[in-house]
N, C-alpha and C positions, 0 to 999 in steps of 0.2 A: 447366428442370430443376426436379427434386423435392428434396426435403430429402435423400435417400439419394444422389443422382447429388453433390450438392454436396459431402457428406461423403466421400465415396470421391473427388474431383476434390481435396478439400483433403488429405485423408491423403497421394494421392499426390504431389502437389505438396512437400508436408512431408518426404514420405520422400526423393523427388529431392533436394531441395535437401542435405537431411543429409548423403546419397552424395554429393552434389558435394563438399561443403564437406570431406569427410575426404578424398577422392581429392586437393584441392589444398592443403588446409591439414595433414592429418594429425590430430595432437594440439591444434588451434588449432579445431577445430569444433566453433564454439558457436552457439546463436540467436541473435538479434542482441537481441532486446527479453529475453533473461532478464537479471533485475537482477545486476551484479557484485556480490558480499561486499566489504564495507568493509573497509578496511587492518586487520590484525590489531592489537591492543594493544602497545603498547610494551613490551619487556621491561623486568626489572627493573632499576634504573640505567640504561636505554637512553632513547630517545626515537625519537617515531613521526616517521615524514618526511612523511606528507601530515595530519597532524593531525585525520584522523577520527573518528568517535563511534560507535562499531559500535552500542552500547545505542540510541544514538535512532537510528539506521537499522534497526536488529531493530526497533523500537517502530514507525515509520513506515510500514515494510513491513508490518507485522502489522495497522496501519489500512487499509493501503492494500486489504488481501485482506479483512478481515473486513469492511468498508465497501461492497466487490463484491458481496459475497453479501448485504450488508442492499440495498443499494440495488437488487439484482435480485429479492428480496423484496418491498420496497416497491411496485415499479412493477407486480408481478403482483397483491398486491393492489389497487393503484388502476385496474388494468387489470379488474378483478374487479367496480369499483364502489365497494371500499372505500375512500374520501376521506380518512381517519384517518392514511394514512399520506403524505399529501402534504409534511408538516412534515419529516418523517423524511427522505423522500426527498432532499429540497433542501437538508437539513444535511449528510446523508454525501455526497453529489454535491458540494456547496463543500468540506468536509473531505477527500476523497478529491485534490482537485485542489491543495491544499495540501500533504499528505502527499506527492505524488510531488518537490517542489521541496525539503519538506525531508530526503526520505531522500539526493537526490542530495548539497543542503548539507552533510547527517551522514557520508556516504562522502569526499567530496575535503575535510572540513575548512574551509570555508569562512570566512572572516572574519567574513561578516554571520550567522554559524549562530547565535548568542544573539538578535539582533534577529529572525530568522527563527523560532526556537522561542518566543519571546513571542508572536508572531502565530500561528504553530499553534495553540499552546496553547489560544486564543480560539475556533479553530473547532472542535479537539477538544471544548472546552467547550457549544458549541452543540449539536454533535454527541451527546453524552452525553448532555445534557437531552432532547431529544429521544427518542434511542433507551431512557431512562428509562421514558419514557410507556409502551411497548410490549416491556419485557426481560421482562417475566410472562408474556406470551402467546406470543413469537416467539423461537424460539433465534438467527436471523441477529442481530437488533436485543439481544441479551444479548451476545454475542459481539463485536458491533460498539465497546457500550459497555465491555465489559470493556477491549478493545484502545484505545479512546481516553483511559481511564483510565489506564492504564499510559504511553501516548504523553504523557498530560500530564504526570505523574511524570519521565519523562524529561526531559522540554522543560523543567521547572523547573529542574533541575541542571543544564543548560546556561547556560538565561535567566538565573541567579542570582538 
C-alpha cells in the first residue's frame, strides 16, 4: 500500500465512522480522542461542582500541542544527522507524557492536582532549558518554550 492509498483508506474510515456516529447518536457524535473542555469557571457567588482548573488545563493542552510540533521537528533534525536536538527531543517527550496527566487532572479537579502541578513544573522547566538552546534557530522550539513558560506560571498558582 502506498502513501496515497493509506491516506484515502484512513479518510474513508473517518468519514464512515463519523456518518455512523451521526446516524446512531445524532448530536452526540464526537471523535473519541478529542479532548473535552474543562468545566466552566464558577459563576460569581456560585461554586464549581467539579473543581477543575481551566487555566491549567489550557496551559497543559498548549504544551501538548506545541510539544508535539517540537518533538517532530527534533526527530526530523536527528534523522538528518543533527545530534544537537537529542536533549531537546528527550525533554519534550518526557514533558508531553506528564502534560497528558496534568491536563486530565486539571479538567477533573483532582485532589492530587497541587502535587502533580509541582512535579509537572519540573518537567516543563527541563523542557524550557532545552528548548531555549534552539529557540533562536527553530520556531517549533520557541513555541514549545513559550508554552512551557506559561504552564510553569499556571502550575505555580495551583501548587502554591
